[in-house]
Each structure stands twice: as C-alpha cells, then as structure tokens.
C-alpha positions in Angstrom: 19.8 -44.7 -16.4 22.2 -42.3 -18.1 19.6 -41.0 -20.4 17.1 -40.3 -17.9 19.7 -38.3 -16.0 20.6 -36.6 -19.1 17.0 -36.2 -19.8 15.9 -35.0 -16.6 19.0 -32.4 -16.8 17.5 -31.2 -19.8 14.1 -30.6 -18.6 15.5 -28.8 -15.5 17.4 -26.5 -17.6 14.6 -25.7 -19.9 12.6 -24.8 -16.5 14.8 -22.2 -15.2 16.2 -19.0 -16.4 20.0 -20.2 -16.5 21.3 -20.5 -12.8 19.4 -18.8 -10.2 16.6 -21.4 -10.1 13.4 -19.1 -10.9 11.3 -19.9 -13.8 11.1 -17.5 -16.9 8.5 -15.1 -17.1 5.3 -14.2 -15.7 1.7 -15.2 -16.5 -1.3 -15.1 -13.9 -5.2 -14.7 -14.7 -7.3 -12.9 -11.8 -11.0 -12.1 -12.1 -11.7 -8.3 -11.4 -13.1 -7.4 -8.2 -16.5 -6.7 -9.4 -16.5 -10.1 -11.8 -17.1 -8.2 -15.0 -13.4 -9.0 -16.6 -11.1 -11.5 -16.6 -7.4 -10.1 -16.3 -4.7 -12.3 -17.7 -1.2 -10.5 -17.3 2.0 -12.0 -18.8 5.8 -10.9 -19.6 8.2 -13.1 -21.6 10.7 -12.0 -18.9 10.9 -12.4 -15.0 9.9 -8.7 -13.9 13.0 -7.1 -12.4 14.5 -3.7 -11.5 14.1 -1.1 -14.3 11.7 -1.0 -17.1 9.2 -4.0 -17.8 6.7 -4.6 -20.3 3.7 -6.9 -20.2 0.6 -8.0 -21.8 -2.8 -7.8 -20.5 -5.6 -9.9 -22.1 -9.0 -8.5 -21.3 -12.2 -10.6 -21.4 -15.6 -10.9 -20.4 -17.3 -14.1 -20.4 -14.5 -15.6 -22.5 -14.9 -12.8 -25.2 -11.9 -10.3 -26.1 -12.9 -6.7 -25.0 -11.6 -4.3 -27.1 -12.2 -0.5 -27.0 -11.3 -0.4 -23.1 -10.0 2.1 -21.1 -7.0 0.6 -19.2 -4.9 1.9 -16.7 -2.0 -0.1 -14.8 -0.6 1.4 -11.7 2.5 0.0 -9.7 2.8 0.1 -5.8 5.6 -1.1 -3.6 3.5 -1.5 -0.4 6.3 -2.0 2.2 7.4 1.7 1.5 3.8 3.3 0.1 5.4 4.7 -3.3 5.0 4.1 -7.2 7.5 3.4 -9.7 7.7 7.3 -10.2 7.4 7.0 -13.9 4.1 6.9 -16.0 3.4 3.4 -17.0 2.2 3.2 -20.8 -0.8 1.5 -22.0 -1.9 1.0 -25.9 -4.7 -1.3 -27.6 -3.0 -4.4 -29.5 -6.2 -5.6 -30.8 -8.3 -8.7 -30.0 -8.4 -7.8 -26.2 -4.9 -7.5 -25.9 -3.3 -4.2 -24.5 0.3 -3.9 -24.0 1.6 -2.5 -20.9 5.1 -0.8 -21.1 7.2 1.3 -18.7 6.7 -0.4 -15.9 9.5 0.8 -13.8 10.3 -1.3 -10.6 12.7 0.9 -8.9 14.1 -1.7 -6.1 13.8 -5.3 -5.3 10.9 -6.4 -3.3 7.3 -7.3 -3.3 5.1 -4.9 -5.8 1.6 -4.6 -7.0 0.6 -3.7 -10.4 -3.1 -2.7 -10.1 -5.0 -3.0 -13.6 -8.4 -1.3 -14.2 -10.6 -1.4 -17.2 -13.7 0.6 -18.2 -15.8 0.6 -21.2 -19.1 2.1 -20.9 -20.8 1.7 -17.6 -18.7 -1.1 -16.7 -15.9 -0.9 -14.5 -13.6 -3.6 -13.1 -10.1 -3.8 -11.6 -7.6 -6.7 -10.4 -4.4 -6.6 -8.4 -1.4 -8.8 -9.3 1.4 -9.2 -6.5 4.7 -9.5 -7.7 8.4 -10.2 -5.8 11.1 -8.5 -7.9 14.3 -10.0 -7.0 
C-alpha cells in the first residue's frame, strides 16, 4: 500500500509544473481553415505573461512543409488588442518554424493565428490559449 501511494505521488508530481496544478507546456494540432495544412504548435513552457517562444510544425498530407511564408498574430479577443510587439518567425528546417517574441501583456484568453502560404496554397489556424 505504501509503495502504491509513493508511486501515485511521483506520477502526480511529474504531471504538474510544481505547485499550481497546471501541466507543463503547450501542445496542440489544428487543421487549417482550408484543410491544406496541419499546424502543430508546441512550447516546453506554459504560456505566461511576458515573452514566449513556440515551435510550429507545418505539414501537408503528413509531409513537412519547408519554404512557406509563415506569420503569427496574437489577439486578446476580450479587449480587442494584440500583443504590441512584432512576433518573429524563422525557419528551422524539416517543416519546423521557431515563433519568438510572443508577448502576452496580461492574463486571460488569447488567440494565436498562424498563417502559412507557399506557391498558391494559403491556410491558417487559430489556437486558443489561457494565460495565467
């Protein structure tokens, strides 16, 4: 019984960020509005107020999409404003793009809209985040 209790405590500790009950990181995949691309947005850290960095993996029919023009916009819908700082996007290869300088200026619900275009193909997906 004691061993089971310790194992359960170890599992619970591994699943939280250390005290506030939230899980670490962000990991979500969405199909683009036009169904052309799959957008996989991840972060090792829970999105928080201040500057954040994400990795965007872009695929089409399961294959990585390199050479796309990718933009990311942040919007706080409840207040109708963005982050106020330019978000940077740089290609990292194999369909991965580093999304940096994502500044959440206050706690609350935020939308990150990722848009990608390559040749005549354009698509976008919006991710909903709750910033503590």
